[in-house]
N, C-alpha and C positions, 0 to 999 in steps of 0.2 A: 146371042152376043151379049157378053157381060161387060159393062163399062166401069165397074167398080175397081178402083185402084189404078186406072189408067191416067196418065198425065196429059193435060191439054196445053201444049206450048202457046197456043193462041191466047188463052186467058192470062197467062203469065206476062206475055208480051204486051197485052192491053193494059195490064196493071202498071207495068213499067212506064209505058207511054203516058198514061193518065197522071202518074205521080210527077212526071217531069213537066207537065203542062200547067202546073199550079201557078196562077198569076201572082205577081207581087202586089202588095197593098197599094191601091190607088192607080192601078194600071188602067189606061183609057180603053184598051180593047176589051178588058174584062167587064168594064161597066157597060160597054156597047152590047156584049153578048148576054150578060146577066145583069140587068139594071137593079135588081133587088139586092138586099144585104144578106148577112148570114142568117138572120131570123126567117127571111123569106125562103132561102134555100133549105133551111131545116124544115119549114112547114111543107114545102113541096116534097121533100124526101119522105116525110111522114105520110103524106097523102098517097104517094106512090107505093111506098114499102108496105104499108098496112094491108092493102088488098092483095098484094103479091104474096105476102106471108100467109094470109088467110087462105088463098087459093091453093098454095103449096101444102099447107097442113090438111086442108079438106081432101085434096087429091091423094095424099099419103094415107089418110085414115080410111077413105073409101076403097083404096087398093087393098089395104090390110083386111078390111071387112069382106071384100069380094074373094080374096084368096083363102080366107079361113074355111068356108064351107067346101071349097074345092080341094083343099089339102086333106080334109077329113075323108074324102072318097078315095084317096090314093092309099095303096098299101104302105106300111112303114118302110119297106125296103126301097120303094120308089122315092121317098122323101129324103133319103140320105144323100148327101152331096159327096161325090167321089172325086178326088183330085185327078186331073188329067196329067198324063206323063208324055 
C-alpha cells in the first residue's frame, strides 16, 4: 500500500480549525489555557520539535541504510517500478 501522493482531508480540516481558534490578544480564556507568553510557547515548541525531527531523520536514515543491502540482492529487473493500469 503506497501512501505517497494521497491527500488526507483530516489534516487539512485540523489546520483550518486550528487557524480559526487563534485567540485575540488579552483573551482571558487564552491566559487560563496557556499562562505563559510567546517566549514560553516558542521554548516549548523547540523542546518538542527538536526530538521529533531527530527521531524522524534517524528513522529515515536507518530505513535507507537497511534497504540499501536488500536492494543489492535483487536483480535489476525487480527493482524497476512499473506503472499500474
